[in-house]
A tleap script that builds the chain and sets N, CA, C and O, in Angstrom:
source leaprc.protein.ff14SB
mol = sequence {
  NMET ARG THR PHE THR VAL MET LEU VAL SER
  PHE LEU SER LEU PHE SER LEU SER ALA TRP
  SER GLY GLN TYR LYS GLU VAL GLY GLU LEU
  GLU VAL HIE TYR ASN THR ILE SER THR THR
  PHE LEU THR PRO GLU ILE ALA LYS GLN TYR
  ASP ILE THR ARG SER GLY TYR ARG GLY LEU
  VAL ASN ILE ALA VAL LEU ASP LYS MET GLN
  LEU GLY LYS PRO ALA VAL SER ALA THR LEU
  THR GLY SER VAL LYS ASN LEU VAL GLY ASN
  SER ARG GLU LEU ASP PHE LYS GLU ILE ARG
  GLU GLY GLU ALA ILE TYR TYR ILE ALA THR
  PHE ALA ALA ASP ASP GLU GLU THR TYR GLN
  PHE HIE ILE GLU LEU ASN ALA GLN GLY ASN
  ARG SER ALA THR LEU ASP TYR ARG TYR LYS
  PHE TYR VAL ASP THR CPRO
}
set mol.1.N position { 120.453 30.575 79.801 }
set mol.1.CA position { 119.440 29.497 80.323 }
set mol.1.C position { 119.578 29.733 81.924 }
set mol.1.O position { 118.642 30.092 82.637 }
set mol.2.N position { 121.062 29.440 82.424 }
set mol.2.CA position { 121.307 29.723 83.673 }
set mol.2.C position { 120.680 30.800 84.430 }
set mol.2.O position { 120.217 30.669 85.563 }
set mol.3.N position { 120.692 32.048 83.629 }
set mol.3.CA position { 120.264 33.142 83.926 }
set mol.3.C position { 118.491 33.143 84.370 }
set mol.3.O position { 117.924 33.625 85.350 }
set mol.4.N position { 118.019 32.468 83.313 }
set mol.4.CA position { 116.552 32.477 83.336 }
set mol.4.C position { 116.367 31.488 84.604 }
set mol.4.O position { 115.578 31.919 85.445 }
set mol.5.N position { 116.960 30.235 84.884 }
set mol.5.CA position { 116.730 29.637 85.892 }
set mol.5.C position { 116.811 30.326 87.094 }
set mol.5.O position { 115.963 30.141 87.967 }
set mol.6.N position { 117.810 31.164 87.250 }
set mol.6.CA position { 118.499 31.855 88.583 }
set mol.6.C position { 117.207 32.906 88.812 }
set mol.6.O position { 116.952 33.187 89.982 }
set mol.7.N position { 116.343 33.528 87.704 }
set mol.7.CA position { 115.668 34.663 87.792 }
set mol.7.C position { 114.344 33.895 88.709 }
set mol.7.O position { 113.947 34.212 89.831 }
set mol.8.N position { 113.831 32.782 87.801 }
set mol.8.CA position { 112.705 31.880 88.237 }
set mol.8.C position { 112.708 31.401 89.509 }
set mol.8.O position { 111.679 31.431 90.184 }
set mol.9.N position { 113.701 30.976 89.913 }
set mol.9.CA position { 113.984 30.700 91.155 }
set mol.9.C position { 113.694 31.726 92.165 }
set mol.9.O position { 112.840 31.585 93.040 }
set mol.10.N position { 114.581 32.965 91.985 }
set mol.10.CA position { 114.352 34.220 92.950 }
set mol.10.C position { 112.952 34.351 93.285 }
set mol.10.O position { 112.259 34.127 94.277 }
set mol.11.N position { 112.711 34.950 91.689 }
set mol.11.CA position { 110.964 35.161 91.625 }
set mol.11.C position { 109.958 34.597 92.377 }
set mol.11.O position { 109.157 35.177 93.111 }
set mol.12.N position { 110.073 33.270 92.106 }
set mol.12.CA position { 109.039 32.270 92.640 }
set mol.12.C position { 109.375 32.147 94.034 }
set mol.12.O position { 108.431 32.025 94.815 }
set mol.13.N position { 110.420 32.155 94.441 }
set mol.13.CA position { 110.783 32.141 96.179 }
set mol.13.C position { 109.952 33.639 96.659 }
set mol.13.O position { 109.333 33.643 97.723 }
set mol.14.N position { 109.998 34.840 95.817 }
set mol.14.CA position { 109.488 35.558 96.535 }
set mol.14.C position { 107.823 35.518 96.657 }
set mol.14.O position { 107.190 35.741 97.690 }
set mol.15.N position { 107.315 35.207 95.459 }
set mol.15.CA position { 106.180 34.827 95.366 }
set mol.15.C position { 105.458 33.873 96.460 }
set mol.15.O position { 104.364 34.097 96.979 }
set mol.16.N position { 106.474 32.537 96.747 }
set mol.16.CA position { 106.222 31.520 97.333 }
set mol.16.C position { 106.142 32.104 98.702 }
set mol.16.O position { 105.163 31.757 99.362 }
set mol.17.N position { 107.041 32.978 99.285 }
set mol.17.CA position { 107.029 33.563 100.438 }
set mol.17.C position { 106.184 34.362 100.780 }
set mol.17.O position { 105.898 34.349 101.977 }
set mol.18.N position { 105.484 35.328 99.902 }
set mol.18.CA position { 104.014 36.057 100.190 }
set mol.18.C position { 102.746 34.811 100.343 }
set mol.18.O position { 101.961 34.797 101.291 }
set mol.19.N position { 102.737 34.140 99.598 }
set mol.19.CA position { 101.621 33.040 99.577 }
set mol.19.C position { 101.948 32.182 101.283 }
set mol.19.O position { 101.142 32.109 102.211 }
set mol.20.N position { 103.159 31.711 101.251 }
set mol.20.CA position { 103.112 31.509 102.742 }
set mol.20.C position { 102.785 32.319 103.869 }
set mol.20.O position { 102.024 31.977 104.775 }
set mol.21.N position { 103.331 33.301 103.788 }
set mol.21.CA position { 102.785 34.287 104.872 }
set mol.21.C position { 101.795 34.527 104.956 }
set mol.21.O position { 101.524 35.003 106.058 }
set mol.22.N position { 100.676 34.409 104.033 }
set mol.22.CA position { 99.301 34.555 103.965 }
set mol.22.C position { 99.108 36.250 103.650 }
set mol.22.O position { 98.308 36.980 104.236 }
set mol.23.N position { 99.942 36.610 102.703 }
set mol.23.CA position { 99.973 37.967 102.533 }
set mol.23.C position { 99.473 38.125 101.273 }
set mol.23.O position { 100.159 38.402 100.290 }
set mol.24.N position { 97.970 37.909 101.281 }
set mol.24.CA position { 96.961 37.969 100.008 }
set mol.24.C position { 95.542 38.713 100.161 }
set mol.24.O position { 95.043 38.575 101.278 }
set mol.25.N position { 95.035 39.238 99.529 }
set mol.25.CA position { 93.648 39.713 99.495 }
set mol.25.C position { 92.789 38.756 98.366 }
set mol.25.O position { 93.377 38.262 97.404 }
set mol.26.N position { 91.613 38.593 98.554 }
set mol.26.CA position { 90.635 38.055 97.505 }
set mol.26.C position { 89.661 39.224 97.371 }
set mol.26.O position { 89.100 39.898 98.235 }
set mol.27.N position { 89.619 39.274 95.892 }
set mol.27.CA position { 88.730 40.506 95.587 }
set mol.27.C position { 87.779 39.861 94.731 }
set mol.27.O position { 88.189 39.594 93.602 }
set mol.28.N position { 86.716 39.583 94.989 }
set mol.28.CA position { 85.854 38.779 93.592 }
set mol.28.C position { 86.406 37.386 93.231 }
set mol.28.O position { 86.783 36.473 93.965 }
set mol.29.N position { 86.356 37.469 92.106 }
set mol.29.CA position { 87.339 36.304 91.201 }
set mol.29.C position { 88.804 36.255 91.371 }
set mol.29.O position { 89.450 35.274 91.003 }
set mol.30.N position { 89.529 37.652 92.111 }
set mol.30.CA position { 90.772 37.365 91.875 }
set mol.30.C position { 91.462 37.352 93.021 }
set mol.30.O position { 90.897 38.043 93.869 }
set mol.31.N position { 92.541 36.805 93.433 }
set mol.31.CA position { 93.309 36.557 94.527 }
set mol.31.C position { 94.693 37.439 94.120 }
set mol.31.O position { 95.293 37.148 93.086 }
set mol.32.N position { 95.161 38.527 94.985 }
set mol.32.CA position { 96.032 39.130 94.849 }
set mol.32.C position { 96.965 39.049 95.813 }
set mol.32.O position { 96.726 39.417 96.963 }
set mol.33.N position { 98.291 38.487 95.382 }
set mol.33.CA position { 99.754 38.155 96.295 }
set mol.33.C position { 100.366 39.431 96.376 }
set mol.33.O position { 100.392 40.199 95.415 }
set mol.34.N position { 100.938 39.729 97.662 }
set mol.34.CA position { 101.783 41.082 97.754 }
set mol.34.C position { 102.849 40.582 98.453 }
set mol.34.O position { 102.640 39.615 99.186 }
set mol.35.N position { 103.969 41.052 98.373 }
set mol.35.CA position { 105.263 41.395 99.368 }
set mol.35.C position { 105.786 42.747 99.196 }
set mol.35.O position { 105.519 43.577 98.326 }
set mol.36.N position { 106.594 42.812 100.206 }
set mol.36.CA position { 107.472 44.044 100.098 }
set mol.36.C position { 108.502 43.666 101.120 }
set mol.36.O position { 108.354 43.338 102.297 }
set mol.37.N position { 109.854 43.822 100.202 }
set mol.37.CA position { 111.144 43.391 100.516 }
set mol.37.C position { 112.072 44.637 100.559 }
set mol.37.O position { 111.649 45.747 100.239 }
set mol.38.N position { 113.422 44.408 100.988 }
set mol.38.CA position { 114.525 45.340 100.697 }
set mol.38.C position { 115.156 44.665 99.161 }
set mol.38.O position { 114.980 43.524 98.733 }
set mol.39.N position { 115.800 45.602 98.640 }
set mol.39.CA position { 116.062 45.289 97.595 }
set mol.39.C position { 117.521 44.540 97.539 }
set mol.39.O position { 117.981 44.027 96.519 }
set mol.40.N position { 118.076 44.565 98.641 }
set mol.40.CA position { 119.322 43.684 98.986 }
set mol.40.C position { 118.971 42.635 98.846 }
set mol.40.O position { 119.808 42.038 98.169 }
set mol.41.N position { 117.988 41.882 99.167 }
set mol.41.CA position { 117.393 40.399 99.103 }
set mol.41.C position { 117.431 39.969 97.647 }
set mol.41.O position { 117.070 38.824 97.372 }
set mol.42.N position { 117.788 40.695 96.811 }
set mol.42.CA position { 117.915 40.286 95.432 }
set mol.42.C position { 119.383 39.717 95.039 }
set mol.42.O position { 120.311 40.201 95.686 }
set mol.43.N position { 119.649 38.908 94.217 }
set mol.43.CA position { 121.118 38.654 93.689 }
set mol.43.C position { 121.009 40.031 92.765 }
set mol.43.O position { 120.101 40.709 92.284 }
set mol.44.N position { 122.685 40.053 92.802 }
set mol.44.CA position { 123.019 41.142 91.976 }
set mol.44.C position { 122.540 40.844 90.344 }
set mol.44.O position { 122.075 41.651 89.539 }
set mol.45.N position { 122.773 39.663 90.200 }
set mol.45.CA position { 122.154 39.064 88.678 }
set mol.45.C position { 120.624 39.814 88.340 }
set mol.45.O position { 120.238 40.629 87.502 }
set mol.46.N position { 120.081 39.172 89.312 }
set mol.46.CA position { 118.562 39.521 89.280 }
set mol.46.C position { 118.123 40.973 89.295 }
set mol.46.O position { 117.040 41.354 88.851 }
set mol.47.N position { 119.093 41.795 89.867 }
set mol.47.CA position { 119.075 43.353 89.878 }
set mol.47.C position { 119.474 43.868 88.535 }
set mol.47.O position { 118.843 44.732 87.925 }
set mol.48.N position { 120.673 43.222 88.071 }
set mol.48.CA position { 120.788 44.090 86.992 }
set mol.48.C position { 120.177 43.361 85.808 }
set mol.48.O position { 120.214 44.009 84.761 }
set mol.49.N position { 119.740 42.411 85.756 }
set mol.49.CA position { 118.583 41.809 84.531 }
set mol.49.C position { 117.179 42.809 84.633 }
set mol.49.O position { 116.480 42.918 83.625 }
set mol.50.N position { 116.853 43.437 85.730 }
set mol.50.CA position { 115.746 44.128 85.704 }
set mol.50.C position { 115.964 45.582 86.175 }
set mol.50.O position { 115.083 46.283 86.673 }
set mol.51.N position { 117.439 46.007 85.926 }
set mol.51.CA position { 117.453 47.255 86.411 }
set mol.51.C position { 117.268 47.901 87.556 }
set mol.51.O position { 116.927 49.077 87.684 }
set mol.52.N position { 117.521 47.033 88.483 }
set mol.52.CA position { 116.863 47.293 90.075 }
set mol.52.C position { 118.324 47.825 90.612 }
set mol.52.O position { 119.422 47.372 90.290 }
set mol.53.N position { 118.035 48.952 91.554 }
set mol.53.CA position { 119.347 49.227 92.169 }
set mol.53.C position { 119.210 48.545 93.498 }
set mol.53.O position { 118.322 48.762 94.322 }
set mol.54.N position { 120.404 47.521 93.623 }
set mol.54.CA position { 120.069 47.187 95.113 }
set mol.54.C position { 121.001 48.340 96.225 }
set mol.54.O position { 122.028 48.968 95.967 }
set mol.55.N position { 120.271 48.311 97.372 }
set mol.55.CA position { 120.190 49.470 98.382 }
set mol.55.C position { 119.251 48.885 99.500 }
set mol.55.O position { 118.155 48.337 99.384 }
set mol.56.N position { 120.179 49.227 100.880 }
set mol.56.CA position { 119.556 48.759 101.656 }
set mol.56.C position { 118.306 49.893 102.274 }
set mol.56.O position { 117.555 49.713 103.233 }
set mol.57.N position { 118.401 51.159 101.302 }
set mol.57.CA position { 117.093 52.033 101.545 }
set mol.57.C position { 116.315 52.183 100.158 }
set mol.57.O position { 116.011 53.296 99.726 }
set mol.58.N position { 115.983 50.891 99.424 }
set mol.58.CA position { 115.262 50.882 98.486 }
set mol.58.C position { 114.614 49.672 98.718 }
set mol.58.O position { 115.196 48.600 98.887 }
set mol.59.N position { 113.255 49.866 98.726 }
set mol.59.CA position { 112.030 48.798 98.846 }
set mol.59.C position { 111.626 48.112 97.135 }
set mol.59.O position { 111.795 48.722 96.079 }
set mol.60.N position { 111.301 47.291 97.225 }
set mol.60.CA position { 110.490 46.561 96.144 }
set mol.60.C position { 109.303 45.799 96.530 }
set mol.60.O position { 109.295 45.059 97.514 }
set mol.61.N position { 108.426 45.956 95.857 }
set mol.61.CA position { 106.827 45.659 95.936 }
set mol.61.C position { 106.899 44.358 95.091 }
set mol.61.O position { 107.654 44.458 94.124 }
set mol.62.N position { 106.368 43.330 95.220 }
set mol.62.CA position { 106.292 42.266 93.954 }
set mol.62.C position { 104.663 41.893 94.288 }
set mol.62.O position { 104.330 41.666 95.451 }
set mol.63.N position { 103.828 41.856 93.346 }
set mol.63.CA position { 102.725 41.346 93.203 }
set mol.63.C position { 102.084 40.438 91.982 }
set mol.63.O position { 102.134 40.615 90.765 }
set mol.64.N position { 101.549 39.542 92.662 }
set mol.64.CA position { 100.426 38.441 91.743 }
set mol.64.C position { 99.291 38.460 91.841 }
set mol.64.O position { 98.658 38.443 92.897 }
set mol.65.N position { 98.824 38.502 90.641 }
set mol.65.CA position { 97.304 38.440 90.487 }
set mol.65.C position { 96.695 37.126 89.955 }
set mol.65.O position { 96.971 36.851 88.787 }
set mol.66.N position { 96.001 36.379 90.559 }
set mol.66.CA position { 95.576 34.880 89.972 }
set mol.66.C position { 94.002 34.925 90.144 }
set mol.66.O position { 93.378 35.528 91.017 }
set mol.67.N position { 93.501 34.141 89.103 }
set mol.67.CA position { 92.013 33.790 88.847 }
set mol.67.C position { 91.700 32.619 89.642 }
set mol.67.O position { 91.925 31.450 89.328 }
set mol.68.N position { 91.104 33.093 90.810 }
set mol.68.CA position { 90.787 31.788 91.571 }
set mol.68.C position { 89.403 30.953 91.063 }
set mol.68.O position { 89.101 29.863 91.548 }
set mol.69.N position { 88.716 31.539 90.152 }
set mol.69.CA position { 87.628 30.953 89.386 }
set mol.69.C position { 88.239 29.565 88.545 }
set mol.69.O position { 87.550 28.550 88.442 }
set mol.70.N position { 89.494 29.659 88.018 }
set mol.70.CA position { 90.151 28.781 87.065 }
set mol.70.C position { 90.787 27.677 88.239 }
set mol.70.O position { 90.858 27.915 89.445 }
set mol.71.N position { 91.287 26.241 87.464 }
set mol.71.CA position { 91.511 25.368 88.250 }
set mol.71.C position { 92.865 25.777 88.239 }
set mol.71.O position { 93.427 26.260 87.256 }
set mol.72.N position { 93.482 25.540 89.556 }
set mol.72.CA position { 94.956 25.662 89.856 }
set mol.72.C position { 95.002 27.149 89.636 }
set mol.72.O position { 96.004 27.413 88.972 }
set mol.73.N position { 94.320 28.202 89.931 }
set mol.73.CA position { 94.648 29.683 89.958 }
set mol.73.C position { 95.816 30.330 89.104 }
set mol.73.O position { 96.795 30.798 89.685 }
set mol.74.N position { 95.714 30.355 87.787 }
set mol.74.CA position { 96.539 30.768 87.276 }
set mol.74.C position { 96.685 31.986 87.185 }
set mol.74.O position { 95.698 32.721 87.199 }
set mol.75.N position { 98.034 32.507 87.061 }
set mol.75.CA position { 98.182 34.184 87.006 }
set mol.75.C position { 97.307 34.781 85.769 }
set mol.75.O position { 96.850 34.083 84.864 }
set mol.76.N position { 97.171 36.007 85.869 }
set mol.76.CA position { 96.490 36.670 85.087 }
set mol.76.C position { 97.099 37.988 85.079 }
set mol.76.O position { 97.535 38.453 86.132 }
set mol.77.N position { 97.192 38.856 83.608 }
set mol.77.CA position { 97.547 39.997 83.138 }
set mol.77.C position { 96.882 41.038 83.833 }
set mol.77.O position { 95.732 40.636 84.013 }
set mol.78.N position { 97.005 42.071 84.273 }
set mol.78.CA position { 96.698 43.276 84.993 }
set mol.78.C position { 97.454 44.580 84.573 }
set mol.78.O position { 98.593 44.519 84.110 }
set mol.79.N position { 96.837 45.675 84.735 }
set mol.79.CA position { 97.306 47.263 84.798 }
set mol.79.C position { 97.312 47.542 86.037 }
set mol.79.O position { 96.226 47.565 86.616 }
set mol.80.N position { 98.533 47.829 86.771 }
set mol.80.CA position { 98.849 48.301 87.917 }
set mol.80.C position { 99.233 49.547 88.286 }
set mol.80.O position { 100.434 49.690 88.061 }
set mol.81.N position { 98.576 50.798 88.899 }
set mol.81.CA position { 98.882 51.892 89.671 }
set mol.81.C position { 98.740 52.101 91.032 }
set mol.81.O position { 97.785 51.771 91.736 }
set mol.82.N position { 100.086 52.857 91.456 }
set mol.82.CA position { 99.634 52.895 92.871 }
set mol.82.C position { 100.743 54.091 93.768 }
set mol.82.O position { 101.432 54.947 93.213 }
set mol.83.N position { 100.680 53.912 94.828 }
set mol.83.CA position { 101.386 55.150 95.396 }
set mol.83.C position { 101.614 54.452 96.894 }
set mol.83.O position { 100.778 53.752 97.466 }
set mol.84.N position { 102.745 54.751 97.325 }
set mol.84.CA position { 103.223 54.668 98.525 }
set mol.84.C position { 103.416 56.149 99.086 }
set mol.84.O position { 103.791 57.132 98.445 }
set mol.85.N position { 102.981 56.057 100.779 }
set mol.85.CA position { 103.484 57.107 101.361 }
set mol.85.C position { 103.663 56.805 103.045 }
set mol.85.O position { 103.179 55.906 103.732 }
set mol.86.N position { 104.384 57.716 103.336 }
set mol.86.CA position { 105.309 57.609 104.807 }
set mol.86.C position { 103.858 58.138 105.540 }
set mol.86.O position { 102.845 58.465 104.922 }
set mol.87.N position { 104.054 58.132 107.217 }
set mol.87.CA position { 103.090 58.296 108.020 }
set mol.87.C position { 102.745 59.989 107.862 }
set mol.87.O position { 101.603 60.444 107.932 }
set mol.88.N position { 103.795 60.683 107.669 }
set mol.88.CA position { 103.568 62.107 107.474 }
set mol.88.C position { 102.983 62.842 106.200 }
set mol.88.O position { 102.789 64.051 106.069 }
set mol.89.N position { 102.729 61.732 105.211 }
set mol.89.CA position { 101.860 62.005 104.398 }
set mol.89.C position { 102.625 62.455 102.661 }
set mol.89.O position { 101.983 62.743 101.651 }
set mol.90.N position { 104.141 62.378 102.805 }
set mol.90.CA position { 104.972 62.184 101.938 }
set mol.90.C position { 104.564 61.270 100.965 }
set mol.90.O position { 104.487 60.098 101.336 }
set mol.91.N position { 104.222 61.590 99.554 }
set mol.91.CA position { 103.660 60.403 98.740 }
set mol.91.C position { 104.499 60.147 97.510 }
set mol.91.O position { 105.165 61.090 97.083 }
set mol.92.N position { 104.548 58.909 96.853 }
set mol.92.CA position { 105.486 58.746 95.791 }
set mol.92.C position { 104.675 57.935 94.664 }
set mol.92.O position { 103.640 57.400 95.062 }
set mol.93.N position { 104.935 57.812 93.621 }
set mol.93.CA position { 103.743 57.151 92.796 }
set mol.93.C position { 104.603 55.802 92.338 }
set mol.93.O position { 105.786 55.873 92.004 }
set mol.94.N position { 104.091 54.971 92.359 }
set mol.94.CA position { 104.844 53.652 91.923 }
set mol.94.C position { 104.597 53.006 90.396 }
set mol.94.O position { 103.560 52.751 89.784 }
set mol.95.N position { 105.779 52.881 90.113 }
set mol.95.CA position { 106.081 52.518 88.623 }
set mol.95.C position { 106.183 50.965 88.559 }
set mol.95.O position { 107.218 50.448 88.979 }
set mol.96.N position { 105.247 50.233 88.096 }
set mol.96.CA position { 105.120 49.061 88.039 }
set mol.96.C position { 105.461 48.097 86.645 }
set mol.96.O position { 104.870 48.390 85.606 }
set mol.97.N position { 106.139 47.288 86.651 }
set mol.97.CA position { 107.095 46.676 85.437 }
set mol.97.C position { 106.278 45.293 85.653 }
set mol.97.O position { 105.929 44.856 86.750 }
set mol.98.N position { 106.055 44.728 84.474 }
set mol.98.CA position { 105.459 42.963 84.449 }
set mol.98.C position { 106.468 42.621 84.136 }
set mol.98.O position { 107.341 43.155 83.453 }
set mol.99.N position { 106.379 41.390 84.787 }
set mol.99.CA position { 107.151 40.455 84.511 }
set mol.99.C position { 106.917 38.922 84.453 }
set mol.99.O position { 106.558 38.265 85.430 }
set mol.100.N position { 107.207 38.298 82.933 }
set mol.100.CA position { 106.571 37.149 82.751 }
set mol.100.C position { 108.014 35.724 82.697 }
set mol.100.O position { 109.024 35.801 81.998 }
set mol.101.N position { 107.727 34.786 83.458 }
set mol.101.CA position { 108.279 33.823 83.250 }
set mol.101.C position { 107.693 32.490 83.253 }
set mol.101.O position { 107.470 31.970 84.347 }
set mol.102.N position { 107.390 31.814 82.093 }
set mol.102.CA position { 106.554 30.729 81.611 }
set mol.102.C position { 105.239 31.446 81.824 }
set mol.102.O position { 105.001 32.489 81.215 }
set mol.103.N position { 104.261 30.837 82.793 }
set mol.103.CA position { 103.152 30.801 83.167 }
set mol.103.C position { 103.000 32.085 84.266 }
set mol.103.O position { 102.003 32.792 84.415 }
set mol.104.N position { 104.174 32.163 84.921 }
set mol.104.CA position { 103.884 33.185 86.070 }
set mol.104.C position { 103.953 34.490 85.500 }
set mol.104.O position { 104.498 34.685 84.414 }
set mol.105.N position { 103.421 35.406 86.186 }
set mol.105.CA position { 103.253 36.872 85.530 }
set mol.105.C position { 103.302 37.700 87.234 }
set mol.105.O position { 102.441 37.534 88.099 }
set mol.106.N position { 104.742 38.725 87.388 }
set mol.106.CA position { 104.651 39.134 88.430 }
set mol.106.C position { 104.803 40.928 88.008 }
set mol.106.O position { 105.244 41.345 86.937 }
set mol.107.N position { 104.370 41.682 89.020 }
set mol.107.CA position { 104.384 43.125 88.829 }
set mol.107.C position { 105.222 43.661 90.064 }
set mol.107.O position { 104.930 43.673 91.260 }
set mol.108.N position { 106.312 44.084 89.427 }
set mol.108.CA position { 107.111 44.800 90.349 }
set mol.108.C position { 107.656 45.939 90.302 }
set mol.108.O position { 108.331 46.286 89.332 }
set mol.109.N position { 107.363 47.001 91.760 }
set mol.109.CA position { 107.975 48.614 91.469 }
set mol.109.C position { 108.817 48.608 92.782 }
set mol.109.O position { 108.674 47.827 93.723 }
set mol.110.N position { 109.763 49.668 92.666 }
set mol.110.CA position { 110.525 49.725 93.569 }
set mol.110.C position { 109.993 51.215 94.390 }
set mol.110.O position { 108.921 51.776 94.164 }
set mol.111.N position { 110.993 51.649 95.338 }
set mol.111.CA position { 110.574 52.848 96.111 }
set mol.111.C position { 111.625 53.217 97.320 }
set mol.111.O position { 111.923 52.444 98.231 }
set mol.112.N position { 112.090 54.456 97.159 }
set mol.112.CA position { 113.123 55.073 98.256 }
set mol.112.C position { 112.435 54.827 99.446 }
set mol.112.O position { 111.221 54.961 99.604 }
set mol.113.N position { 113.564 54.323 100.594 }
set mol.113.CA position { 112.917 53.814 102.101 }
set mol.113.C position { 113.767 54.369 103.265 }
set mol.113.O position { 114.992 54.273 103.203 }
set mol.114.N position { 113.308 54.806 104.066 }
set mol.114.CA position { 113.917 55.095 105.281 }
set mol.114.C position { 113.878 53.901 106.655 }
set mol.114.O position { 112.916 53.167 106.881 }
set mol.115.N position { 114.929 53.928 107.317 }
set mol.115.CA position { 115.061 52.771 108.157 }
set mol.115.C position { 113.752 53.129 109.278 }
set mol.115.O position { 113.387 54.283 109.504 }
set mol.116.N position { 113.173 51.975 109.883 }
set mol.116.CA position { 111.776 51.850 110.827 }
set mol.116.C position { 110.639 53.037 110.422 }
set mol.116.O position { 109.817 53.637 111.114 }
set mol.117.N position { 110.987 53.102 108.921 }
set mol.117.CA position { 109.530 53.764 108.619 }
set mol.117.C position { 108.478 53.109 108.286 }
set mol.117.O position { 108.620 52.104 107.589 }
set mol.118.N position { 107.381 53.459 108.640 }
set mol.118.CA position { 106.169 52.855 108.092 }
set mol.118.C position { 105.275 53.568 106.766 }
set mol.118.O position { 104.672 54.638 106.842 }
set mol.119.N position { 105.358 52.699 105.567 }
set mol.119.CA position { 104.730 53.124 104.632 }
set mol.119.C position { 103.345 52.509 104.380 }
set mol.119.O position { 103.281 51.299 104.598 }
set mol.120.N position { 102.434 53.004 104.040 }
set mol.120.CA position { 101.063 52.676 103.542 }
set mol.120.C position { 101.170 52.846 101.967 }
set mol.120.O position { 101.558 53.828 101.334 }
set mol.121.N position { 100.705 51.580 101.498 }
set mol.121.CA position { 100.429 51.453 99.955 }
set mol.121.C position { 99.103 51.408 99.532 }
set mol.121.O position { 98.168 50.929 100.174 }
set mol.122.N position { 99.048 51.965 98.337 }
set mol.122.CA position { 97.601 52.107 98.060 }
set mol.122.C position { 98.068 51.565 96.228 }
set mol.122.O position { 98.885 52.062 95.453 }
set mol.123.N position { 97.277 50.557 96.089 }
set mol.123.CA position { 97.514 50.220 94.834 }
set mol.123.C position { 96.129 49.791 94.055 }
set mol.123.O position { 95.291 49.225 94.758 }
set mol.124.N position { 95.828 49.993 92.759 }
set mol.124.CA position { 94.715 49.430 92.023 }
set mol.124.C position { 94.843 49.203 90.955 }
set mol.124.O position { 95.392 49.991 90.185 }
set mol.125.N position { 94.374 48.059 90.601 }
set mol.125.CA position { 94.596 46.795 89.565 }
set mol.125.C position { 93.524 46.741 88.892 }
set mol.125.O position { 92.455 46.996 89.446 }
set mol.126.N position { 93.586 46.388 87.524 }
set mol.126.CA position { 92.445 46.077 86.712 }
set mol.126.C position { 92.969 44.873 85.586 }
set mol.126.O position { 93.598 44.979 84.534 }
set mol.127.N position { 92.506 43.891 86.184 }
set mol.127.CA position { 92.923 42.410 85.497 }
set mol.127.C position { 92.238 42.059 84.285 }
set mol.127.O position { 91.176 42.652 84.093 }
set mol.128.N position { 92.685 41.061 83.257 }
set mol.128.CA position { 92.016 40.954 82.167 }
set mol.128.C position { 90.595 40.607 82.548 }
set mol.128.O position { 90.452 40.295 83.730 }
set mol.129.N position { 89.566 40.597 81.822 }
set mol.129.CA position { 88.237 40.371 81.947 }
set mol.129.C position { 87.442 41.719 82.771 }
set mol.129.O position { 86.306 41.672 83.244 }
set mol.130.N position { 88.246 42.744 82.792 }
set mol.130.CA position { 87.729 43.802 83.379 }
set mol.130.C position { 87.458 43.818 84.726 }
set mol.130.O position { 86.614 44.634 85.097 }
set mol.131.N position { 87.961 43.128 85.523 }
set mol.131.CA position { 88.206 43.007 86.794 }
set mol.131.C position { 89.095 43.710 87.908 }
set mol.131.O position { 90.296 43.460 88.014 }
set mol.132.N position { 88.449 44.575 88.703 }
set mol.132.CA position { 89.427 45.328 89.155 }
set mol.132.C position { 89.176 45.092 90.930 }
set mol.132.O position { 88.277 44.475 91.502 }
set mol.133.N position { 90.243 45.776 91.445 }
set mol.133.CA position { 90.984 45.412 92.760 }
set mol.133.C position { 91.297 46.613 93.297 }
set mol.133.O position { 91.539 47.568 92.559 }
set mol.134.N position { 91.331 46.715 94.616 }
set mol.134.CA position { 92.423 47.498 95.301 }
set mol.134.C position { 92.620 47.301 96.263 }
set mol.134.O position { 91.769 46.926 97.069 }
set mol.135.N position { 94.222 47.549 96.594 }
set mol.135.CA position { 95.192 46.928 97.671 }
set mol.135.C position { 95.582 47.841 98.413 }
set mol.135.O position { 96.241 48.782 97.972 }
set mol.136.N position { 95.199 47.709 99.837 }
set mol.136.CA position { 95.851 48.690 100.731 }
set mol.136.C position { 96.431 47.963 101.897 }
set mol.136.O position { 95.939 47.034 102.538 }
set mol.137.N position { 97.729 48.652 102.064 }
set mol.137.CA position { 98.609 48.057 103.199 }
set mol.137.C position { 99.511 48.636 103.631 }
set mol.137.O position { 100.031 49.603 103.075 }
set mol.138.N position { 99.909 48.080 104.852 }
set mol.138.CA position { 101.129 48.749 105.616 }
set mol.138.C position { 102.073 47.969 105.765 }
set mol.138.O position { 101.926 46.789 106.084 }
set mol.139.N position { 103.630 48.761 105.464 }
set mol.139.CA position { 104.592 47.958 106.018 }
set mol.139.C position { 105.663 48.877 106.351 }
set mol.139.O position { 106.035 49.871 105.728 }
set mol.140.N position { 106.295 48.162 107.928 }
set mol.140.CA position { 107.271 48.573 108.017 }
set mol.140.C position { 108.848 48.578 107.741 }
set mol.140.O position { 109.425 47.527 108.018 }
set mol.141.N position { 109.395 49.326 107.376 }
set mol.141.CA position { 110.673 48.993 106.304 }
set mol.141.C position { 111.916 49.093 107.669 }
set mol.141.O position { 111.776 49.843 108.634 }
set mol.142.N position { 112.830 48.375 107.509 }
set mol.142.CA position { 113.786 48.154 108.017 }
set mol.142.C position { 114.924 48.208 106.997 }
set mol.142.O position { 114.856 47.622 105.916 }
set mol.143.N position { 115.825 48.835 107.334 }
set mol.143.CA position { 117.336 49.075 106.263 }
set mol.143.C position { 117.986 47.800 106.460 }
set mol.143.O position { 118.025 47.238 107.554 }
set mol.144.N position { 118.620 47.236 105.145 }
set mol.144.CA position { 119.108 45.975 105.332 }
set mol.144.C position { 120.245 46.454 104.530 }
set mol.144.O position { 119.961 47.149 103.555 }
set mol.145.N position { 121.519 46.197 104.779 }
set mol.145.CA position { 122.495 46.317 104.370 }
set mol.145.C position { 123.547 44.977 103.907 }
set mol.145.O position { 124.148 44.323 104.759 }
set mol.146.N position { 123.660 44.676 102.291 }
set mol.146.CA position { 124.423 43.775 102.010 }
set mol.146.C position { 125.805 43.406 102.730 }
set mol.146.O position { 126.476 42.455 102.328 }
savepdb mol mol.pdb
quit
């Protein structure tokens, strides 16, 4: 039970941080929240639970899809595909994992990153109810060492 509580608090804090900072996009009936961080911000327990390598040179993309047409904007399941590329065009596919904790649903993917590199993210999602959205954003990564 303690591990579940730690995981829930960690992922909710990631989601809350993205909502607080305004990193979301409204697309039709959907509200797509996103956040990108260094994997060193994860606790060792969380990283182990989700088989994530903690490194200053690894980034984590965290996405939540909400249905803004329903009271309380509940999380909805979706299929996500995407890629990340640097400014010289080197591109890598993102492999998203779905995380469910109670009523919360998150999608996470990791990527290799370099210090002070700007990355362009392109993410396609298809949420339940056959609702699609595209999310494009840039993020400048800074290496964080534990």
